[in-house]
All heavy atoms as an XYZ file, in Angstrom:
1019
protein
N      97.736     98.673    101.306
C      97.362     99.823    102.096
C      95.976     99.631    102.688
O      95.140     99.015    102.056
C      97.356    101.075    101.209
C      98.448    102.083    101.623
S      98.309    103.637    100.773
C      99.479    103.384     99.471
N      95.772    100.199    103.822
C      94.480    100.109    104.505
C      93.594    101.241    104.089
O      94.055    102.377    103.890
C      94.679    100.114    106.056
O      95.582     99.067    106.389
C      93.374     99.909    106.759
N      92.315    100.968    103.986
C      91.322    101.970    103.595
C      90.608    102.520    104.841
O      90.298    101.774    105.761
C      90.311    101.297    102.667
O      89.314    102.226    102.274
N      90.416    103.830    104.855
C      89.739    104.513    105.968
C      88.647    105.456    105.441
O      88.825    106.053    104.391
C      90.738    105.370    106.794
C      91.865    104.578    107.400
C      93.105    104.539    106.811
C      91.661    103.868    108.603
C      94.155    103.843    107.384
C      92.716    103.162    109.150
C      93.944    103.132    108.555
O      94.986    102.432    109.106
N      87.594    105.579    106.181
C      86.512    106.495    105.824
C      86.942    107.915    106.274
O      87.740    108.096    107.199
C      85.217    106.141    106.540
C      84.676    104.796    106.102
C      83.437    104.434    106.878
C      82.950    103.059    106.443
N      81.794    102.608    107.194
N      86.347    108.936    105.641
C      86.634    110.313    106.005
C      86.395    110.547    107.499
O      87.224    111.191    108.162
C      85.781    111.291    105.195
C      86.297    111.498    103.794
O      87.515    111.432    103.563
N      85.388    111.753    102.867
N      85.313    110.065    108.016
C      84.976    110.288    109.419
C      85.999    109.608    110.321
O      86.353    110.127    111.380
C      83.523    109.795    109.751
C      83.100    110.240    111.125
C      83.370    108.334    109.566
C      82.733    111.676    111.246
N      86.510    108.470    109.920
C      87.581    107.792    110.698
C      88.860    108.602    110.666
O      89.517    108.746    111.705
C      87.831    106.396    110.143
C      86.685    105.435    110.333
C      86.870    104.146    109.562
O      87.458    104.127    108.452
O      86.402    103.108    110.095
N      89.202    109.131    109.510
C      90.419    109.918    109.394
C      90.355    111.188    110.244
O      91.341    111.640    110.809
C      90.752    110.185    107.936
C      91.220    108.944    107.209
S      91.772    109.253    105.528
C      90.215    109.484    104.679
N      89.174    111.756    110.295
C      88.973    112.973    111.126
C      89.289    112.621    112.591
O      89.965    113.400    113.267
C      87.562    113.509    110.981
C      87.302    114.754    111.749
C      85.910    115.309    111.513
O      85.021    114.558    111.092
O      85.712    116.494    111.785
N      88.818    111.496    113.033
C      89.079    111.038    114.453
C      90.561    110.712    114.622
O      91.136    110.942    115.683
C      88.208    109.877    114.793
C      86.696    110.146    114.843
C      85.919    108.864    115.047
C      86.406    111.173    115.950
N      91.185    110.174    113.604
C      92.599    109.850    113.679
C      93.418    111.119    113.865
O      94.344    111.154    114.643
C      93.029    109.087    112.405
C      92.435    107.704    112.325
S      92.400    106.985    110.668
C      94.136    106.597    110.406
N      93.041    112.184    113.174
C      93.741    113.469    113.318
C      93.607    113.965    114.759
O      94.584    114.410    115.355
C      93.198    114.505    112.302
C      93.547    114.122    110.881
C      93.697    115.913    112.630
C      92.828    114.900    109.816
N      92.419    113.868    115.312
C      92.203    114.291    116.692
C      93.069    113.481    117.667
O      93.578    114.014    118.652
C      90.735    114.202    117.056
C      89.856    115.257    116.398
C      88.442    115.196    116.909
C      87.503    116.078    116.124
N      87.899    117.429    115.899
N      93.239    112.186    117.372
C      94.042    111.347    118.274
C      95.519    111.739    118.226
O      96.275    111.429    119.139
C      93.868    109.864    117.930
O      94.530    109.521    116.728
N      95.966    112.412    117.176
C      97.342    112.815    117.029
C      97.639    114.154    117.714
O      98.820    114.451    118.035
C      97.719    112.893    115.534
C      97.703    111.598    114.801
C      97.931    111.840    113.298
C      98.781    110.650    115.326
N      96.639    114.988    117.891
C      96.864    116.322    118.458
C      97.713    116.353    119.718
O      98.668    117.162    119.805
C      95.504    117.041    118.661
C      94.888    117.484    117.354
C      93.514    118.092    117.537
O      93.092    118.343    118.686
O      92.855    118.329    116.499
N      97.451    115.514    120.721
C      98.279    115.560    121.939
C      99.720    115.125    121.739
O     100.569    115.378    122.594
C      97.591    114.620    122.905
C      96.398    114.052    122.257
C      96.366    114.530    120.841
N     100.022    114.512    120.610
C     101.374    114.004    120.357
C     102.240    114.970    119.528
O     103.441    114.758    119.348
C     101.302    112.662    119.658
C     100.445    111.608    120.339
C     100.402    110.333    119.527
C     100.965    111.340    121.767
N     101.637    116.041    119.014
C     102.354    116.943    118.110
C     103.474    117.724    118.816
O     104.382    118.217    118.141
C     101.375    117.908    117.476
C     100.440    117.281    116.449
C      99.389    118.278    116.005
C     101.226    116.732    115.239
N     103.455    117.816    120.128
C     104.526    118.513    120.857
C     105.738    117.633    121.147
O     106.741    118.126    121.618
C     103.976    119.114    122.161
C     103.046    120.252    121.901
O     103.225    121.005    120.889
O     102.151    120.510    122.718
N     105.623    116.362    120.879
C     106.785    115.454    121.068
C     107.895    115.853    120.125
O     107.654    116.229    118.957
C     106.352    114.013    120.797
C     105.667    113.368    121.923
N     106.270    112.397    122.679
C     104.424    113.538    122.441
C     105.414    111.967    123.615
N     104.295    112.662    123.443
N     109.150    115.753    120.602
C     110.296    116.078    119.755
C     111.066    114.808    119.378
O     112.256    114.877    119.054
C     111.228    117.076    120.498
O     111.624    116.462    121.737
C     110.539    118.378    120.728
N     110.366    113.706    119.421
C     110.976    112.402    119.089
C     110.306    111.806    117.858
O     109.533    112.519    117.189
C     110.900    111.448    120.295
C     109.502    111.379    120.890
O     108.518    111.589    120.131
O     109.371    111.131    122.098
N     110.543    110.552    117.604
C     109.927    109.909    116.428
C     108.394    109.903    116.498
O     107.719    109.963    115.480
C     110.484    108.432    116.273
C     110.052    107.870    114.911
C     110.023    107.552    117.408
C     110.729    108.478    113.719
N     107.859    109.891    117.717
C     106.388    109.942    117.873
C     105.868    111.295    117.362
O     104.878    111.355    116.651
C     105.986    109.691    119.343
C     104.515    109.933    119.512
C     106.370    108.280    119.755
N     106.510    112.371    117.716
C     106.099    113.704    117.251
C     106.249    113.810    115.728
O     105.404    114.412    115.061
N     107.311    113.277    115.223
C     107.524    113.277    113.775
C     106.375    112.538    113.062
O     105.802    113.037    112.088
C     108.886    112.627    113.426
C     109.093    112.466    111.919
C     109.508    113.509    111.149
C     108.824    111.220    111.336
C     109.707    113.343    109.764
C     109.006    111.038    109.967
C     109.423    112.103    109.198
O     109.591    111.930    107.834
N     106.084    111.331    113.557
C     105.033    110.510    112.935
C     103.664    111.215    113.085
O     102.857    111.200    112.155
C     104.982    109.137    113.572
N     103.431    111.847    114.229
C     102.166    112.549    114.451
C     102.042    113.715    113.458
O     100.977    113.914    112.881
C     102.076    113.029    115.870
N     103.104    114.478    113.286
C     103.086    115.619    112.379
C     102.885    115.176    110.927
O     102.062    115.709    110.190
C     104.338    116.434    112.516
N     103.655    114.178    110.562
C     103.577    113.658    109.174
C     102.170    113.116    108.877
O     101.569    113.423    107.845
C     104.620    112.585    108.949
C     104.635    112.064    107.557
C     105.791    111.099    107.356
N     105.683    110.423    106.080
C     106.430    110.696    105.063
N     107.392    111.624    105.163
N     106.281    110.089    103.906
N     101.621    112.297    109.775
C     100.304    111.698    109.567
C      99.185    112.735    109.645
O      98.180    112.603    108.956
C     100.097    110.535    110.501
C     100.869    109.336    110.072
O     101.047    109.085    108.866
N     101.378    108.562    111.011
N      99.365    113.752    110.494
C      98.398    114.826    110.532
C      98.289    115.507    109.145
O      97.219    115.758    108.623
C      98.740    115.864    111.591
O      98.654    115.235    112.875
C      97.748    117.050    111.588
N      99.454    115.781    108.564
C      99.473    116.401    107.232
C      98.857    115.501    106.171
O      98.029    115.916    105.374
C     100.933    116.744    106.833
C     101.020    117.437    105.477
C     102.443    117.773    105.108
N     103.408    116.696    105.305
C     103.577    115.653    104.490
N     102.788    115.545    103.418
N     104.485    114.730    104.733
N      99.236    114.242    106.174
C      98.717    113.266    105.214
C      97.188    113.146    105.326
O      96.466    113.219    104.313
C      99.356    111.887    105.415
C     100.823    111.936    104.953
C      98.604    110.803    104.659
C     101.658    110.734    105.420
N      96.696    112.965    106.538
C      95.275    112.794    106.746
C      94.477    114.055    106.458
O      93.390    114.000    105.876
C      94.996    112.320    108.163
C      95.527    110.898    108.480
C      95.456    110.623    109.986
C      94.772    109.835    107.716
N      95.020    115.193    106.844
C      94.355    116.464    106.571
C      94.193    116.673    105.066
O      93.139    117.111    104.600
C      95.136    117.653    107.211
O      95.198    117.436    108.618
C      94.473    118.963    106.924
N      95.235    116.343    104.311
C      95.111    116.454    102.861
C      94.073    115.487    102.284
O      93.334    115.855    101.358
C      96.476    116.177    102.189
C      97.458    117.319    102.385
O      97.072    118.433    102.642
N      98.745    116.998    102.298
N      93.985    114.310    102.838
C      93.024    113.309    102.351
C      91.572    113.716    102.564
O      90.703    113.418    101.741
C      93.257    111.948    103.062
C      94.497    111.209    102.647
C      94.427    110.645    101.243
O      93.332    110.203    100.813
O      95.463    110.654    100.563
N      91.304    114.418    103.676
C      89.900    114.715    104.002
C      89.507    116.169    103.723
O      88.441    116.609    104.126
C      89.558    114.359    105.459
C      90.266    115.219    106.457
C      89.808    112.851    105.707
C      89.761    115.084    107.880
N      90.331    116.895    103.007
C      90.089    118.333    102.805
C      88.683    118.608    102.194
O      87.972    119.493    102.641
C      91.188    118.958    101.950
C      91.091    120.468    101.925
C      91.144    121.068    103.308
O      92.020    120.848    104.085
N      90.139    121.872    103.641
N      88.321    117.864    101.163
C      87.039    118.114    100.534
C      85.882    117.770    101.485
O      84.851    118.483    101.504
C      86.896    117.254     99.253
C      87.817    117.696     98.138
C      89.271    117.205     98.318
O      89.529    116.339     99.208
O      90.111    117.713     97.578
N      86.059    116.754    102.296
C      85.034    116.382    103.294
C      84.878    117.513    104.322
O      83.755    117.915    104.664
C      85.424    115.062    104.002
C      84.705    114.776    105.281
C      83.362    114.502    105.300
C      85.379    114.792    106.482
C      82.686    114.241    106.474
C      84.720    114.519    107.690
C      83.384    114.254    107.657
O      82.723    114.006    108.829
N      85.978    118.033    104.803
C      85.928    119.126    105.828
C      85.254    120.321    105.207
O      84.437    120.984    105.837
C      87.372    119.463    106.306
C      87.968    118.275    107.055
C      87.357    120.713    107.167
C      87.241    117.829    108.288
N      85.602    120.672    103.973
C      84.998    121.814    103.309
C      83.484    121.615    103.178
O      82.702    122.520    103.491
C      85.605    122.016    101.908
O      87.006    122.271    102.069
C      84.919    123.158    101.159
N      83.065    120.445    102.786
C      81.627    120.134    102.645
C      80.940    120.199    104.032
O      79.837    120.742    104.131
C      81.404    118.753    102.007
C      79.973    118.455    101.766
C      79.355    119.429    100.799
N      77.955    119.081    100.596
C      76.994    119.962    100.333
N      77.288    121.258    100.187
N      75.765    119.590    100.181
N      81.585    119.655    105.025
C      80.994    119.713    106.377
C      80.792    121.143    106.846
O      79.733    121.489    107.373
C      81.879    118.927    107.359
C      81.165    118.752    108.721
C      82.104    118.194    109.740
N      83.087    119.185    110.015
C      84.272    118.959    110.530
N      84.660    117.734    110.776
N      85.141    119.916    110.728
N      81.771    121.964    106.594
C      81.679    123.384    106.980
C      80.551    124.072    106.223
O      79.804    124.889    106.770
C      83.003    124.089    106.762
C      84.049    123.670    107.738
C      85.453    124.202    107.419
O      85.616    124.846    106.346
O      86.366    123.918    108.208
N      80.393    123.746    104.936
C      79.292    124.316    104.135
C      77.931    123.892    104.711
O      77.030    124.712    104.799
C      79.395    123.874    102.695
C      80.549    124.436    101.915
C      80.786    123.755    100.583
O      80.121    122.759    100.257
O      81.655    124.259     99.840
N      77.804    122.663    105.110
C      76.548    122.162    105.641
C      76.245    122.714    107.015
O      75.086    122.980    107.352
C      76.526    120.636    105.648
C      76.484    119.967    104.274
C      76.584    118.465    104.398
C      75.239    120.349    103.518
N      77.290    122.893    107.817
C      77.080    123.519    109.148
C      76.593    124.962    108.929
O      75.666    125.431    109.617
C      78.358    123.485    109.985
C      78.232    124.414    111.219
C      78.653    122.050    110.445
N      77.176    125.663    107.968
C      76.740    127.034    107.651
C      75.296    127.033    107.156
O      74.504    127.923    107.473
C      77.654    127.685    106.626
N      74.916    125.995    106.390
C      73.582    125.911    105.825
C      72.521    125.605    106.908
O      71.470    126.207    106.926
C      73.545    124.820    104.745
C      72.189    124.560    104.139
C      72.307    123.455    103.079
C      70.957    123.120    102.488
N      71.075    122.043    101.480
N      72.830    124.666    107.810
C      71.867    124.214    108.771
C      72.053    124.763    110.205
O      71.160    124.655    111.022
C      71.877    122.676    108.877
C      71.383    122.022    107.607
C      72.228    121.333    106.774
C      70.034    122.128    107.214
C      71.783    120.717    105.626
C      69.574    121.522    106.064
C      70.456    120.807    105.272
O      69.987    120.210    104.124
N      73.190    125.381    110.437
C      73.512    125.890    111.782
C      72.893    127.231    112.075
O      72.201    127.833    111.255
N      73.182    127.694    113.287
C      72.665    128.964    113.731
C      73.854    129.813    114.215
O      74.838    129.296    114.695
C      71.703    128.783    114.866
C      70.435    128.038    114.440
C      69.483    127.797    115.617
O      69.708    128.351    116.711
O      68.518    127.059    115.411
N      73.702    131.119    114.080
C      74.757    132.018    114.510
C      74.921    131.988    116.025
O      73.911    131.949    116.740
C      74.419    133.446    114.039
C      75.608    134.362    114.124
C      75.352    135.647    113.365
O      74.219    136.128    113.292
O      76.320    136.181    112.831
N      76.142    131.933    116.494
C      76.446    131.955    117.909
C      76.409    133.390    118.421
O      76.981    134.270    117.799
C      77.845    131.332    118.194
C      78.166    131.422    119.671
C      77.910    129.891    117.682
N      75.728    133.564    119.519
C      75.613    134.881    120.125
C      76.414    134.931    121.425
O      76.522    133.920    122.123
C      74.141    135.219    120.423
C      73.175    135.142    119.238
C      71.739    135.408    119.704
C      73.590    136.119    118.138
N      76.951    136.110    121.746
C      77.664    136.239    122.997
C      76.652    136.439    124.145
O      75.475    136.386    123.930
C      78.717    137.358    122.940
C      78.101    138.768    122.755
O      76.864    138.928    122.997
O      78.871    139.677    122.378
N      77.180    136.684    125.341
C      76.310    136.826    126.512
C      75.353    138.004    126.425
O      74.334    138.036    127.096
C      77.159    136.967    127.785
C      77.946    135.698    128.097
O      77.493    134.641    127.650
O      78.978    135.802    128.799
N      75.679    138.945    125.565
C      74.841    140.143    125.399
C      73.904    140.038    124.178
O      73.215    140.974    123.824
C      75.709    141.405    125.304
C      76.502    141.607    126.601
C      77.522    142.708    126.445
O      77.544    143.416    125.410
O      78.334    142.879    127.405
N      73.920    138.887    123.553
C      73.037    138.665    122.373
C      73.619    139.162    121.074
O      72.915    139.231    120.054
N      74.875    139.512    121.039
C      75.523    140.015    119.818
C      76.139    138.834    119.051
O      76.685    137.896    119.626
C      76.642    140.993    120.173
C      76.098    142.198    120.892
O      75.097    142.792    120.515
N      76.770    142.570    121.967
N      76.054    138.886    117.722
C      76.628    137.812    116.911
C      78.162    137.725    117.116
O      78.819    138.782    117.205
C      76.331    138.227    115.456
C      75.282    139.276    115.568
C      75.380    139.915    116.925
N      78.685    136.551    117.183
C      80.135    136.342    117.350
C      80.840    136.068    116.012
O      82.061    136.033    115.974
C      80.420    135.131    118.272
O      79.923    133.962    117.632
C      79.792    135.327    119.643
N      80.074    135.862    114.960
C      80.649    135.522    113.665
C      80.858    134.008    113.501
O      81.320    133.573    112.457
N      80.480    133.222    114.471
C      80.580    131.788    114.411
C      79.220    131.163    114.174
O      78.214    131.727    114.583
C      81.192    131.216    115.689
C      82.610    131.664    115.970
C      83.091    131.150    117.271
O      82.392    131.088    118.282
N      84.378    130.737    117.320
N      79.243    130.014    113.544
C      78.013    129.230    113.310
C      78.178    127.890    114.012
O      79.240    127.276    113.979
C      77.810    128.971    111.803
C      77.799    130.276    111.011
C      76.539    128.157    111.552
C      76.570    131.125    111.164
N      77.111    127.442    114.669
C      77.141    126.120    115.295
C      75.907    125.376    114.926
O      74.851    125.915    114.672
C      77.295    126.218    116.817
C      76.053    126.638    117.546
C      76.198    126.599    119.072
O      77.251    126.219    119.583
O      75.236    127.035    119.737
N      76.055    124.050    114.927
C      74.932    123.152    114.696
C      74.883    122.211    115.867
O      75.778    121.351    115.992
C      75.096    122.401    113.367
C      73.987    121.447    113.023
C      72.619    122.141    112.920
C      74.315    120.744    111.705
N      73.878    122.319    116.670
C      73.742    121.507    117.875
C      73.027    120.216    117.549
O      72.182    120.131    116.641
C      73.039    122.286    118.944
C      73.767    123.547    119.366
C      72.933    124.424    120.279
N      72.277    123.676    121.330
C      72.628    123.675    122.601
N      73.630    124.442    122.999
N      71.960    122.975    123.481
N      73.349    119.156    118.304
C      72.726    117.869    118.122
C      71.208    117.939    118.325
O      70.449    117.175    117.726
C      73.330    116.835    119.056
C      74.730    116.465    118.732
C      75.757    116.813    119.566
C      75.022    115.751    117.568
C      77.067    116.447    119.263
C      76.318    115.414    117.247
C      77.358    115.769    118.076
N      70.767    118.850    119.187
C      69.354    118.932    119.479
C      68.596    119.884    118.557
O      67.402    120.140    118.718
C      69.128    119.347    120.970
C      69.730    120.695    121.310
O      70.455    121.292    120.446
O      69.530    121.181    122.445
N      69.272    120.390    117.533
C      68.667    121.255    116.561
C      67.685    120.452    115.705
O      67.978    119.335    115.275
C      69.713    121.872    115.662
O      69.122    122.515    114.524
N      66.533    121.042    115.383
C      65.603    120.340    114.468
C      66.165    120.151    113.069
O      65.727    119.305    112.301
C      64.375    121.251    114.438
C      64.769    122.551    115.010
C      66.013    122.326    115.835
N      67.226    120.895    112.740
C      67.856    120.786    111.414
C      68.994    119.769    111.401
O      69.560    119.490    110.335
C      68.392    122.154    110.960
C      67.332    123.217    110.797
C      67.946    124.503    110.384
C      66.901    125.607    110.254
N      67.531    126.883    109.941
N      69.335    119.190    112.550
C      70.470    118.279    112.614
C      70.255    117.023    111.730
O      71.176    116.552    111.128
C      70.815    117.867    114.051
C      72.102    117.144    114.144
C      73.291    117.827    114.134
C      72.121    115.755    114.209
C      74.516    117.133    114.215
C      73.312    115.070    114.278
C      74.520    115.746    114.269
N      69.043    116.534    111.705
C      68.763    115.341    110.891
C      69.028    115.602    109.400
O      69.598    114.769    108.712
C      67.341    114.825    111.082
C      66.980    113.707    110.124
C      66.087    112.671    110.695
C      65.675    111.594    109.776
N      66.474    111.260    108.647
N      68.614    116.810    108.941
C      68.856    117.146    107.545
C      70.377    117.195    107.265
O      70.844    116.731    106.223
C      68.216    118.488    107.203
C      66.678    118.412    107.253
O      66.127    117.316    107.017
O      66.070    119.466    107.517
N      71.086    117.779    108.195
C      72.546    117.842    108.094
C      73.133    116.413    108.014
O      73.922    116.104    107.160
C      73.146    118.608    109.272
C      74.631    118.383    109.494
C      75.568    119.078    108.754
C      75.061    117.433    110.393
C      76.918    118.829    108.900
C      76.409    117.217    110.591
C      77.316    117.919    109.836
O      78.673    117.670    110.010
N      72.687    115.581    108.946
C      73.171    114.188    109.013
C      72.903    113.430    107.708
O      73.752    112.687    107.236
C      72.556    113.458    110.206
O      72.985    113.994    111.406
N      71.707    113.652    107.201
C      71.341    112.962    105.939
C      72.250    113.356    104.787
O      72.553    112.542    103.927
C      69.904    113.266    105.578
C      68.880    112.632    106.510
O      69.260    111.695    107.276
O      67.717    113.048    106.494
N      72.695    114.609    104.786
C      73.587    115.061    103.705
C      75.038    114.739    103.921
O      75.751    114.408    102.974
C      73.402    116.578    103.504
C      72.156    116.996    102.779
C      72.193    118.415    102.311
O      73.138    118.794    101.614
O      71.237    119.137    102.629
N      75.517    114.802    105.162
C      76.940    114.628    105.422
C      77.345    113.152    105.393
O      78.493    112.815    105.103
C      77.388    115.291    106.718
C      78.931    115.470    106.782
C      76.907    114.535    107.943
C      79.514    116.340    105.719
N      76.421    112.240    105.655
C      76.755    110.842    105.763
C      77.432    110.288    104.518
O      78.380    109.505    104.604
C      75.530    109.971    106.198
C      75.981    108.562    106.581
C      74.511    109.884    105.098
C      76.755    108.501    107.854
N      76.941    110.719    103.362
C      77.530    110.238    102.114
C      79.020    110.621    102.036
O      79.854    109.824    101.609
C      76.784    110.809    100.911
C      77.351    110.423     99.561
C      76.591    111.036     98.407
O      75.634    111.811     98.626
O      76.985    110.755     97.291
N      79.316    111.825    102.456
C      80.694    112.343    102.424
C      81.528    111.680    103.516
O      82.715    111.385    103.284
C      80.699    113.865    102.619
C      80.074    114.573    101.479
C      78.739    114.686    101.193
C      80.746    115.218    100.397
N      78.562    115.407    100.026
C      79.775    115.753     99.539
C      82.100    115.449    100.114
C      80.118    116.481     98.401
C      82.422    116.192     99.000
C      81.431    116.673     98.143
N      80.940    111.430    104.664
C      81.658    110.856    105.796
C      82.080    109.397    105.490
O      83.096    108.916    106.009
C      80.806    110.898    107.068
N      81.315    108.718    104.684
C      81.548    107.307    104.369
C      82.501    107.044    103.227
O      82.892    105.917    102.972
C      80.212    106.596    104.082
C      79.226    106.623    105.268
C      79.650    105.693    106.378
O      80.118    104.593    106.071
O      79.481    106.060    107.552
N      82.910    108.090    102.515
C      83.854    107.926    101.418
C      85.192    107.429    101.974
O      85.694    107.933    102.955
C      84.041    109.224    100.622
C      82.723    109.619     99.948
C      85.180    109.127     99.621
C      82.742    111.028     99.319
N      85.747    106.437    101.269
C      86.991    105.817    101.722
C      88.188    106.207    100.891
O      88.046    106.442     99.684
C      86.855    104.289    101.752
C      85.839    103.796    102.761
C      85.845    102.298    102.914
O      86.790    101.630    102.451
O      84.879    101.808    103.505
N      89.346    106.244    101.564
C      90.622    106.551    100.934
C      91.663    105.596    101.447
O      91.470    104.995    102.503
C      91.077    108.018    101.215
C      90.115    109.067    100.846
N      90.074    109.621     99.602
C      89.097    109.646    101.567
C      89.099    110.538     99.589
N      88.503    110.543    100.738
N      92.794    105.529    100.769
C      93.901    104.722    101.243
C      95.113    105.651    101.437
O      96.014    105.703    100.616
C      94.248    103.609    100.237
C      93.174    102.579    100.127
C      93.525    101.459     99.159
O      94.560    101.564     98.438
O      92.745    100.486     99.083
N      95.129    106.354    102.550
C      96.236    107.297    102.770
C      97.537    106.550    103.084
O      97.534    105.493    103.721
C      95.799    108.093    104.000
C      94.871    107.168    104.734
C      94.195    106.373    103.659
N      98.658    107.071    102.628
C      99.939    106.440    102.905
C     100.422    106.760    104.319
O     101.284    107.621    104.554
C     100.861    107.064    101.840
C     100.283    108.432    101.629
C      98.785    108.239    101.784
N      99.851    106.093    105.299
C     100.147    106.333    106.717
C     101.612    105.993    107.006
O     102.122    104.967    106.613
C      99.233    105.425    107.615
C      97.763    105.764    107.411
C      99.622    105.549    109.085
C      97.349    107.140    107.844
N     102.259    106.917    107.706
C     103.627    106.666    108.174
C     103.530    105.885    109.468
O     102.881    106.322    110.414
C     104.366    107.974    108.399
C     105.765    107.763    108.933
C     106.784    107.333    108.093
C     106.034    107.987    110.275
C     108.050    107.127    108.576
C     107.308    107.774    110.757
C     108.291    107.348    109.905
O     109.563    107.126    110.382
N     104.114    104.698    109.491
C     104.035    103.836    110.684
C     105.375    103.785    111.396
O     106.424    103.918    110.795
C     103.614    102.431    110.254
C     102.217    102.436    109.642
C     101.656    101.037    109.572
C     100.258    101.111    109.034
N      99.294    100.510    109.903
N     105.267    103.618    112.697
C     106.470    103.504    113.530
C     106.406    102.173    114.305
O     105.320    101.722    114.657
C     106.669    104.702    114.456
C     105.460    104.926    115.359
C     107.012    105.956    113.698
C     105.613    106.050    116.373
N     107.584    101.604    114.599
C     107.558    100.364    115.358
C     107.008    100.575    116.780
O     107.342    101.576    117.413
C     109.034     99.979    115.419
C     109.686    100.740    114.288
C     108.899    101.985    114.134
N     106.201     99.669    117.218
C     105.584     99.766    118.542
C     106.644     99.964    119.626
O     106.480    100.758    120.555
C     104.736     98.529    118.834
O     103.736     98.424    117.813
C     104.071     98.598    120.188
N     107.740     99.223    119.526
C     108.785     99.295    120.573
C     109.379    100.701    120.725
O     109.881    101.033    121.805
C     109.883     98.253    120.354
C     110.700     98.441    119.098
C     110.170     97.648    117.918
O     109.095     97.061    117.986
O     110.830     97.652    116.882
N     109.314    101.527    119.686
C     109.814    102.896    119.805
C     108.926    103.783    120.687
O     109.324    104.877    121.073
C     109.952    103.527    118.411
C     110.975    102.829    117.576
C     111.782    103.816    116.809
C     112.808    103.053    116.032
N     114.018    103.760    115.833
N     107.691    103.299    120.976
C     106.767    104.093    121.779
C     106.821    103.695    123.248
O     106.299    104.410    124.106
C     105.353    103.883    121.249
S     105.120    104.535    119.604
N     107.422    102.548    123.530
C     107.464    102.085    124.915
C     108.327    103.037    125.743
O     109.456    103.359    125.357
C     108.016    100.639    124.981
C     107.020     99.703    124.247
C     108.200    100.187    126.434
C     107.515     98.297    124.037
N     107.782    103.511    126.836
C     108.460    104.435    127.708
C     108.251    105.896    127.280
O     108.599    106.806    127.978
N     107.682    106.105    126.094
C     107.390    107.435    125.600
C     105.921    107.760    125.730
O     105.530    108.831    126.152
C     107.836    107.578    124.110
C     109.378    107.434    124.000
C     107.395    108.913    123.548
C     109.893    107.419    122.603
N     105.090    106.779    125.360
C     103.642    106.943    125.397
C     103.028    106.019    126.442
O     103.560    104.970    126.733
C     103.017    106.591    124.026
C     103.462    107.447    122.844
C     102.801    106.932    121.584
C     103.126    108.896    123.071
N     101.889    106.463    126.966
C     101.146    105.608    127.904
C     100.417    104.534    127.089
O     100.280    104.643    125.863
C     100.129    106.434    128.668
O      99.107    106.891    127.811
N      99.964    103.520    127.773
C      99.183    102.487    127.127
C      97.961    103.062    126.439
O      97.592    102.673    125.313
N      97.315    104.005    127.094
C      96.121    104.654    126.529
C      96.459    105.376    125.233
O      95.753    105.281    124.248
C      95.522    105.628    127.540
C      94.257    106.340    127.073
C      93.688    107.296    128.085
N      93.681    106.843    129.453
C      92.774    106.020    130.019
N      91.776    105.607    129.270
N      92.850    105.671    131.268
N      97.567    106.081    125.232
C      98.008    106.811    124.034
C      98.305    105.842    122.904
O      97.964    106.099    121.747
C      99.189    107.688    124.322
C      98.907    108.876    125.160
C     100.150    109.632    125.568
O     101.134    109.037    126.008
N     100.110    110.953    125.427
N      98.963    104.737    123.243
C      99.309    103.731    122.214
C      98.051    103.105    121.642
O      97.992    102.864    120.415
C     100.218    102.670    122.802
C     101.625    103.225    123.052
S     102.736    102.062    123.892
C     102.966    100.837    122.625
N      97.023    102.888    122.436
C      95.777    102.336    121.898
C      95.106    103.329    120.982
O      94.501    102.952    119.974
C      94.825    101.992    123.059
C      95.165    100.709    123.827
C      94.255    100.560    125.039
C      95.095     99.501    122.943
N      95.207    104.606    121.269
C      94.584    105.670    120.421
C      95.221    105.746    119.047
O      94.565    106.154    118.092
C      94.576    106.990    121.147
C      93.609    107.077    122.290
C      93.594    108.421    122.948
O      94.150    109.405    122.393
O      93.009    108.515    124.036
N      96.513    105.422    118.984
C      97.212    105.541    117.687
C      97.673    104.210    117.160
O      98.577    104.136    116.328
C      98.375    106.533    117.758
C      99.418    106.024    118.771
C      97.912    107.919    118.081
C     100.784    106.574    118.579
N      97.042    103.125    117.608
C      97.496    101.805    117.145
C      97.486    101.666    115.615
O      98.226    100.817    115.079
C      96.711    100.699    117.816
C      95.264    100.605    117.422
C      94.502     99.511    118.198
O      95.128     98.562    118.631
O      93.288     99.633    118.299
N      96.668    102.465    114.955
C      96.586    102.381    113.485
C      97.894    102.836    112.823
O      98.116    102.552    111.664
C      95.423    103.262    112.999
C      95.449    104.641    113.549
C      94.783    105.082    114.690
C      96.092    105.792    113.059
N      95.009    106.402    114.927
C      95.830    106.874    113.913
C      96.925    106.021    111.933
C      96.325    108.161    113.726
C      97.422    107.292    111.760
C      97.122    108.324    112.649
N      98.782    103.512    113.574
C     100.061    103.947    112.971
C     101.259    103.204    113.616
O     102.407    103.544    113.353
C     100.268    105.446    112.991
C     100.625    106.053    114.264
S     101.014    107.827    113.978
C     101.967    108.124    115.475
N     100.974    102.173    114.376
C     102.045    101.345    114.948
C     102.173    100.044    114.184
O     101.189     99.494    113.690
C     101.726    101.073    116.439
C     101.561    102.293    117.340
C     101.213    101.823    118.749
C     102.773    103.164    117.322
N     103.416     99.585    114.100
C     103.615     98.288    113.428
C     104.503     97.440    114.353
O     105.321     97.947    115.080
C     104.241     98.471    112.056
C     105.644     99.093    112.047
C     106.133     99.338    110.657
O     105.469     98.993    109.661
O     107.275     99.851    110.538
N     104.264     96.150    114.281
C     105.065     95.220    115.092
C     106.385     94.923    114.457
O     106.609     95.014    113.313
C     104.293     93.905    115.311
C     103.037     94.145    116.120
O     103.073     95.013    117.001
O     102.062     93.417    115.882
């Protein structure tokens, strides 16, 4: 099995989002791997949300009223503190049981760009 960092798995989940509406083997694989990866990184996501709440600022609407959301901007003076704390969690590795599909099953279904984005779940 291949090992992936939490931060890599988070990006892998994002790469699957546009494929979740497929009703073929690609959609099945996207849904299955989204579930697998989401389960793998749950503690990391929870910790990231806690740190954003700790270092972020409340989002205000156009009238200056709180929206109930918290954001942490890259240009925030607190972003470095956040980065220093989250990096340890982002670098933790796991070996998720990725469901792989044969590359030839994607030909004619996915664009070359899409296939490159999910090459980690394709097998020859």
